[in-house]
N, C-alpha and C positions, 0 to 999 in steps of 0.2 A: 565578609567576603560578598561579592556581588548575587542576586537573584535573578533567575531569567525563568519566563514561562513559557512552556512549548504548548502550542495551539492548535489543535485540529477541529475546525468548525465543519459539522456536515448541514443536511437541509434541516433536518430536526434533532440534531446532537451536539454535543462538544465535546470534546477528551482535551484533558488538560495535564501537564507536570510542571510541578515547581522544583526548579533547580538550583541548587548551590554553586555557582563558578568560581573559580576556575576547578575546583576538585571535582565537580561532577555528582555529588552528591543530592540523591533526590528527597528531597525535603517532604513533598504531598503530592498526591498525584488522584486524580477523579474525572468524573463524567455526569455531562448533565445529557437524558435523555426525553424524548417525547416533547422536546420546543416546541411549542405553537398548539399543542395538543392539552387534554384534560390529563390528570395525575401525573405531571413530570418528574423524574424522578434525578434526584443530584446525589449522587455519593461521592464521598471523600475519605482518602485513607491518608492518615496521617500519626506519626507517631507509633506502630503496632495497631493502632486502631481503626476501624471504619465506622465514618458516621452515612446515614441515609435518611433524606427527608423526601417525602413527596408531596407536591404543590404543585399549582397551576402554575408556568412560565410561559408569558404569552409572546416571547420573542428573544433573541440571542443577547441583545442590550439589558433585558430584566435579567436574565441568566447569568452573565456577565458580572453585573455589579452582585447577584446575590451570591454569588462563588467567592468575590471579594469580600463578602460581608461576612461568611463562614470563615475564610482565609482567618479574620481577627478574632472572631467570636471562639474560634478553637484554638487559639495563639499560635498557628502558621507565621502570620507575620504580627506585627504591632502595627505597619501602616504600609498603606498600598504602595509608597515612595520608596519603600526596600525593594519594590521589582524594576529593575533598571534597562531589564532587557524583555522583549516580547517576541518569538519565532513564530512567525504563521505556515503551519503547513498549507501549501498551494498547489493546486494540481496541476494548473496549464501555463507555463511560459513561454510557450510557443516558440519560436527563433529567437526572441529576445533576449532570452535568458537561459546561459548557461552556466550558472552559479548564483548563489544565492544576495539579495541585494539591499539595502535601507530603503524601505518606501517611502517615498514622496508621492508629489502630484501626478510626476509624468509616469510613474510607474502605476499609480491608480487608473489612469485613464487607461492604460496598456491593457490591465486586468478587464477593465469593463468591455473592451474589445474582445476578448479571448474567451470571455462566456460561452460561445457557441463551441468552442474547443472541449469543455469540461461542463455541460449545461446542469448536469446534476450536483456539480460539486463547487463551480467554482463562483456564483451567487453566495454562496454561504460562507465561502472563504472572503469574500469581501467583505461581508456584513462582519465577520470576526474582526477584522481590521478596524474597520470603521469604529467599531463599537470600543476597542482598546484605547485607540488613540483619541477618544473623547473622554474616558475615565481614567487613564495613565498617559496623560499627554506627553509627558516629559520621558518617559522610557523609550528606548530605542525600538524601533518597530521596524522588522525585519520578514521577508518573503523568501520562504526557502520553497524551490519548484520542484512538483514530481518528475519533470520532464527535463529539468538541467542535466542529471546526470547521462541522461539519454543523446546530447545533442552532439556527442564523440562519432555517433553512428556514421558510416560512409554512407554516401547516397545511394548505394546500391541495395543497401538494406533498409533504407527509411522513405525511398520513394514507391508509389504505386504506378501500376501500369495503365496509367489514365495521361491523354495528353497533356504535355509538358507545362503548357500554357496555366490549368490550373492548379500546379504547384507554385507558379511565379505570382498569379491572380490571387489565389485565395490562402495560399499556404496548405494546400491538400498533399500531406504526408503525413508518415507514422513518428509519433512524439512518445508513447510510450508512457509508463505513468511508475509508481513506487519508486523510482529513482533514489529517494532518498534510504531507501531501505534496501535497495540492492548495493547502495555505496558502505554503506554499516556492513551487511551480511559478509560482502567480500573482501573490505578490509579485515575485520573481523578474524576471518577464515584463514587469512596470509599470516594474523598474527599467532593465530594458535598452531599451524603448521610450522611455524619461524621460518617464514620462505618470503621473498620479494614479491608483493601482489602483481607488480610487473612481468616476473616471470612466469606465472600462472595462467592458465586455460581455463577461467571458470564458470559453472553454470550455477546460477540462483534460484532458487525456487521458493518467491513467495507465495505460498497456499494459504488462502484464508477463505471468508467470504468473497474477497475480490482477489483473482490469482494472475500472477504475471512472473515470467520466466524470462532471463537475460543472461545472455552470452556475455562473459567477461573478458577481452584478449588484451594485453599490454597494460592492464590496470584500467582498462576504459570499456564502456559500453560498446558493444560490436553489434549487437543486435536483441531485439527485445521483441514479448508476444503480442503486448497491447498496440493499439494502432494509433489514428486520429482522435479516436478518445476510448476510454477505460473497456468501452464496449468489447473489442475484439481482442483476440487470442485464444487462450485453452477454458472451455467451460467452469463456471462460476457458480456461486450458491443460486443465484437468481439470472446471471445473463448469459446470453447465447455461447460469447466467447464467438470465433468466427463461421460465418456462415454464407450462403450464396445471396447476393444484392438480388436478383432476380425471384427467389425463393421470396421474400421479403414483399416486394409488390405482388407477386403471385396472390398472397395470402390476404395483403391488404383490400385487393379488388373483390377478393370472395367475402370476406368478412365485412366489407364496406367500413374500413378502418381508416383514418387520417392519420398523417406520418406521428403525430404526436402518441397516439394510443398505440401505434405499431412499436415506436420507440419504449414505450412503457412496459409492451408485453417482453419486447426485445432486454431489457436492462431490470425489470422488477419480478416477471413471472414467469421466464423460463430457466435454463441451467438445471441443477438437481431440483429445484423445485418443480419444474415444468415436467421432466422427463419422470419423477418418481412420483408427481401426481400427489403426494402428501406434505414435504418439508424441503427447505434448503440448508439444514443442518446434517453435516455428514455422521454427527452423533446419531443423531434420530435415525439416519439412514442404516447407518451398521447394525442398528439392534434389531431391524426388522428385517434383513437382507435376505436371512437363508428362508424366509416363509413370503418374502413379497418383493416379485417379479421386477415389479418398477423401480423399488428401491437400490437393486443390486445391479438392472441395467443402471441406472444413473452413475453408481459407483463404479463401473466397469467404462464407462463412456469418459467419465472424469478423467480416472488413471491412463484412458488410452489417449487422449487430447494432451494430458501432461508428459506423456511418451514420445508423442510425435516431436513435440518441440525440442526435449532434448537430443532426439537423433538430428533432428535439422540441425542445431546449433554444432552438435561434436562434428559433424560433416563441413559448417561452416568455418569453424575456426581449426580444422586438422588437426583433431584432436581434444584430450579432456583431462586435465588434472586433478581438478576439485566438482563436485557436486555438492551442493548446499541446501539443507532443507530449511526453510523456516515458516513464519506465517501461523496462524490458528490450527492448520491441518498439518502443517507442513513439522512442526512443532512438537504438537501433539499425539497424533495419530499414527501409532506405530506400526499398525495393520499396510497403510497404505504406503509408508516409506519402504515396508517390506515386499509388497506386489512391485512396485515400480523398479528397485534393483533388480528384483528376481527376474524382471523382463531384461536387463541388462548386463546380466550373469554372462551372456555368449561374446561379450566384447571384453570382458575380463574384469567389470566392475562387479565387486564383492561388497557384501556386508557382514559385519560378526551380529548375527544374532543376539547372542548371547549380552550384547550392550544397546541392544533396541528397546530393551522394555523402558523406557524413559520420556519424561514428558516436560518440555518447555525447559530444557537445561543444554547447556554448552556440551556439545560430546563429539568425539572422533568416532565414526561407527566402522570404519576402514577395517575389512578385514585381510589376511596374510595374503601375499601375492595379487592383491586387487590391483589393477592398471590405472586408478582413479582413486583417490581418499573421497571418503564419505563423509558428510559433518552434519550435526544439526548448530544452528546457531541462531537464536531467540532473536528477533530484530529487535534495534531501539532508536526507530526514527527520530524521538525525543531526544534522545543524547546529541544525536548528528543536527537537530536544529538548534538547542543550545550552543553545541560548538561553532555552531555556522554564526550566530547571535555574539557571540566572543570576540571573532575573528573581526568581525566587523565595527566591534570598539574601538580597534587600537587604529 
């Protein structure tokens, strides 16, 4: 059996899953946190056990080499040549890529040009690719783009109200993100309901630290909440989501901030963290919401922004057949699911509360008489990445 590793490289982290293909058996998974910082954390789950080490990992190359070393030490693999495919999550593919591709020199050149489209993510994605190509040069290297699934959006949904020349000159448009997740969630929801994906109007809610919402019609992405970069859309853990750009300029002038400093605030100090003033984690905020008005306000605003997109997409698609919760909050926060569906009751969308006391499990929550199905589908981007690698081996 071939072994494929699915890689999600962040600026100071790297998540991985080693998967036996084509039977899709997860052999091992884990992550490296705090790369480039002191006390980096390496964790590995294999054969029912979890191994964790704390050490200083200076860069991604050192971290990946250490990961492969640990694979051999714990008997995950006998030789790194057993890994025949490496699938890399790449955030931005621009208009160049509407599907996953084998990485060659031309692809690498294009990825460098796309850094401005995802400045927080793309450089780390590129480093991850280069490191694996150096350490396992014989493995098939594949880029799986977050934006690819959204390339089916019609122009009316992806263009901004800017002079058209900015689109033709600079590619100024909505690209979206989390496409691999939305692709998996929607396909799995259709399987669970035993209905053709192409026949359903679906809204997929990828709700976590980074959140995005996608309208899926005729089996394709029809509209999505994230924009030119993953900063736009709903309010998130530390990101603003949609905001009036004039307000950005207003604050910058009064605070004496550079563009880079303002983007840092909007990406890393806003959202749930900024409004609550205490935490970016929904779990922390729920614990104190009854006594802390800022925490309650942050939660209420988050739910409101999610509902705005749901309502918009129901109108855009002319109805709704399926609403799917996924992501860390979507899969694990029964209170937020309940609050959101309660606000949709007037449209006939209803959930059986007796089925809602679940965490991270595939579940159909639909109540009798509901006008749309309500589901939880834990996302599995790694399986989608491994499938794409496997398809490109043929």
